C-alpha positions in Angstrom: 3.6 15.3 -8.2 4.3 11.8 -6.5 5.0 9.1 -9.0 5.1 5.3 -8.5 6.9 2.5 -10.4 5.7 -1.1 -9.6 7.4 -4.2 -10.3 7.9 -8.0 -9.3 4.6 -9.3 -11.0 4.7 -12.4 -13.0 2.8 -16.0 -13.7 2.5 -18.4 -11.2 0.8 -21.6 -10.5 -2.2 -21.7 -8.0 -0.8 -21.8 -4.4 2.6 -20.0 -5.5 4.1 -16.7 -4.0 5.1 -13.4 -5.5 6.5 -10.4 -3.8 5.6 -6.9 -5.5 7.6 -3.9 -5.0 6.8 -0.3 -5.5 8.9 2.7 -5.6 7.8 6.1 -4.8 9.1 9.5 -5.7 9.4 12.3 -3.2 11.1 13.3 -0.2 8.3 13.0 2.4 7.0 9.4 1.5 7.2 8.4 5.3 4.4 10.3 6.2 2.1 9.0 3.6 -0.3 6.0 4.1 0.2 3.7 1.1 -2.0 1.3 -0.6 -1.9 -1.7 -3.0 -4.8 -1.8 -5.5 -5.5 -4.3 -8.3 -7.8 -4.1 -11.3 -9.1 -7.4 -13.2 -10.2 -7.2 -16.8 -13.7 -5.8 -16.7 -13.8 -4.7 -13.2 -12.9 -1.5 -11.3 -9.8 -0.8 -9.5 -9.9 -2.1 -5.9 -7.8 -1.6 -2.7 -6.2 -5.0 -1.5 -3.9 -3.6 1.2 -3.1 -0.5 3.1 -0.3 0.5 5.5 -0.5 3.7 7.5 2.5 6.1 8.2 2.7 4.2 11.5 2.7 0.8 9.9 -1.1 -0.1 10.8 -2.4 -2.5 8.2 -5.7 -3.4 6.8 -6.7 -5.9 4.1 -9.4 -6.8 1.8 -11.3 -9.7 3.1 -10.4 -11.6 -0.1 -6.6 -11.5 0.6 -6.8 -11.3 4.6 -4.3 -14.0 5.8 -2.6 -14.3 2.3 -1.1 -11.1 1.6 1.2 -8.7 3.6 2.0 -5.2 3.0 5.2 -3.7 4.4 7.2 -0.4 3.9 10.8 0.7 3.9 10.8 4.4 4.4 14.5 4.8 4.0 14.1 3.6 0.3 10.7 5.0 -0.5 9.4 1.4 -0.9 6.3 -0.4 -0.2 6.0 -4.1 -0.8 3.1 -6.6 -1.2 4.1 -10.2 -0.2 1.5 -12.7 -1.7 1.1 -16.2 -0.7 -1.5 -18.9 -1.5 -2.1 -17.0 -4.7 -5.5 -18.1 -6.5 -6.7 -17.4 -10.2 -8.9 -14.9 -8.8 -6.2 -13.0 -7.9 -5.2 -12.3 -11.3 -5.0 -8.5 -12.0 -2.9 -5.6 -12.8 -1.7 -4.4 -9.7 -0.7 -0.8 -8.6 0.6 1.3 -5.6 -0.7 4.6 -4.6 -1.7 6.8 -1.7 -5.4 6.9 -1.0 -7.2 9.5 -3.1 -7.7 12.8 -1.4 -4.7 12.3 0.7 -1.3 14.4 0.2 0.5 11.3 -1.1 -1.9 10.5 -3.9 0.0 10.7 -7.2 -0.5 9.6 -10.9 -1.0 6.0 -11.4 2.1 4.2 -12.6 2.0 1.4 -15.2 1.2 -1.2 -12.8 2.7 -4.7 -12.7 0.8 -7.9 -14.0 0.0 -11.0 -11.8 -1.3 -14.0 -13.5 -2.2 -17.0 -11.5 -3.2 -20.1 -13.5 -2.4 -23.9 -13.9 
């Protein structure tokens, strides 16, 4: 089963930036669409950014224009560049392929992002 390890979270002030990284196991990573998800306390996990195997991207309205998802298939890595961070971006961030697709795997530990002044 595909596994994911997220890193790069931290505590930043509003308006700050972070880059999250996700390393995926498996030799056929390049054929998977991949997403970054987040879960805030008391809320359901939500998809915030998606990148297809062909590098097409989609974003949740709440992060459009501020977040950028990218991938490096040679390294089995997916990144989330987050700019102009807001307190409402505070959450535990995870990566995974969409449920029901071949790349979907077990959820990793996630990486915590905290935005506060």
